Steps between C-alpha positions, in 0.01 A plus 500: 500500500636844406551790737208697356269200543605473864428869543159450337408213730604690812327827411185424297191302595488158341195566285662432163776254581860592424544656154737341251642826363600843625421729208692826477388673180282470193458644155213421269419131532842419648616484862839435664572329831763579762753279321452691175307219328249624244148359458209556266206580730195309376317547831502880504447530874190279454353708217590830668788635290296574188776722360781290640769640726630858509277616216585864424134608484427373852832631631433847359141511624588392854805726524309803376205435731720448806665831422167682505254320727552159658228426754202705612250245646142488384409820682613656172490421131784500249502533123650153435226341712225678308657429162552130572144447622364671190731299274398164648132579466557597137682173430215304655240684293412866541136433424466293819636750752612415849740586780841380616649425841880478507696279739844337509462139384271243346394363837408851615307561179304182565442590866344827388288317245382255765392788723327656201294184449382518862334833416244301299363369831595144405787281622504193272772483235573253224866432422677222311722205566860584416443867575759727655396846621756576771619409850328763717202370693222612267685418179606168653135408555460508121819303430419134454821322604427335833863513614488879477161540669466237769769623744315834523136396518240620578524744212258779408190440294304213363674369188398225260778358280406356162717336230670760282363513149181310586225747405220271617652457847557873530145584394355250747702652787373857452188584697307805612730507805816530291685830528752425226663245276878544500699358209844523346443529123804271472623327814865572577607319815314190382733479201353736238157340464293645215123455533288369211318739265186648647609463863515868588174575320332217695629654822366839391154352433493321837592821681239701312230244575561516875614861543858402589820682405744352250848561641795423274840467663739630232791541742717267291322511164457877469711778347600331176608164638267302271529723192204718601480768766280261700452129440121531499538724193642209298256347248428215745351758736219556249470865591413437865504806725579422865378697801833488684855463370807464721853579378859509627821322389585639155318829558795663678779330309667401828374786718231374744149600400157337497166618367141405573270625226125511542326539166156653458304513824755277676733799503277674754470215752791609719432829679708729725619305802440156346863439408839669492873477445799713590728427206247400233491728198817683596639725224815293440318170444241667280770672293670164449172343391435778250847445355425128465172567318662761274784265408277202429297715264794682338706184444199291391571241767149352486563371148849396599370296795258320270763415239781409739269289716405293197868458415570366848198270515565356154875464546496354850194287432674328210701287743306173558564526875269804505151352515324837477605859427226746587433862581453837336768754416801488729318290758605147413430173679687180413382158614794260509567127504810572714547652845424873482704608808793313347450698180519824698834391650642388165382819330667714766826314444461589132433868568119514498266583789169309492225414747331167577141529623465126556684169463449495122423864415723790394378861484670763283409865556801689361525875452304629201833637373653153466704505180458266203859390554435397860179320408674308220793422729270347760313294241834369369618416853171339605558140389843502666343619825246216489781254415688609812196426716459152353868422560468603867177303553 
């Protein structure tokens, strides 16, 4: 064990286990560790670093904002906060209207959304198996994995879990007591699970029939990750308009920010005194988010995510040890006939950072600025990485 790992174990709570690398700098989709070894980052801080590392647009926006106004609390407004809220509502559809609550993470965005659903006067929620919505107590109640939830029960609310992608099961679970149905348009932590066509529209109909809110958790799928600003805007979404959308991860390009967006009348459910945050919506985070949105638009990164994602799925899926390559845009799930954690280790030895979400599943969520050269290099290295795992087995 290295000195820095010993320092880590003696100073930090053991919530993540001991990390394998001490990273010291990054540029684009590349990072370097303390030994100077270079890696292609195909995890992107778990879909956070939309523009990669040290992107000049984010650096300039944050530096400029810190030099003018850093933090003011929500007793006051700032121009970046106003501009970002307006921009997000426009991207979601200006004809719908709504309001935004800013926070600092995806879990916080989902906590705010959960409180918003309570303002309907109902407490029942429908969530899905394989879901991940965060680790705080309210968000955890909606996260299906028993190992995450059970040590902290009882959790808030009355939640029914149904199989993801099963429209009939979802429809049957929604009643006149249901406050909201909460869905990821594509599941991330479960291994990039894409629902069948018509799933979101079936959820919309069930909510409309019973007066429930449709809440889409776009924390991982939003802000260009899937080749659209929001995954529910892909053709598979069939034009569905949700009542609540939650965002974080890629929105700030590495600067912590979350957003809870209530569309239409849902935007008025939270009133003064119902919720709050000290740091949420601070000028620096909002300036970073505006820079991310500007860059995605200016550099046409939505189209790039679509094209490069197909390149990765087709190239990696060509190896017979990949039993399924799925996803949208630069959100790629690979189902393997070999040990996925072993693949992560072998890939790291070859200079690539990946993530296993299960014993046979790899998730790729690289920066949207991943180069063609890096994508081709990984595809070319892929069979050798899988070979190394088979040799070690």
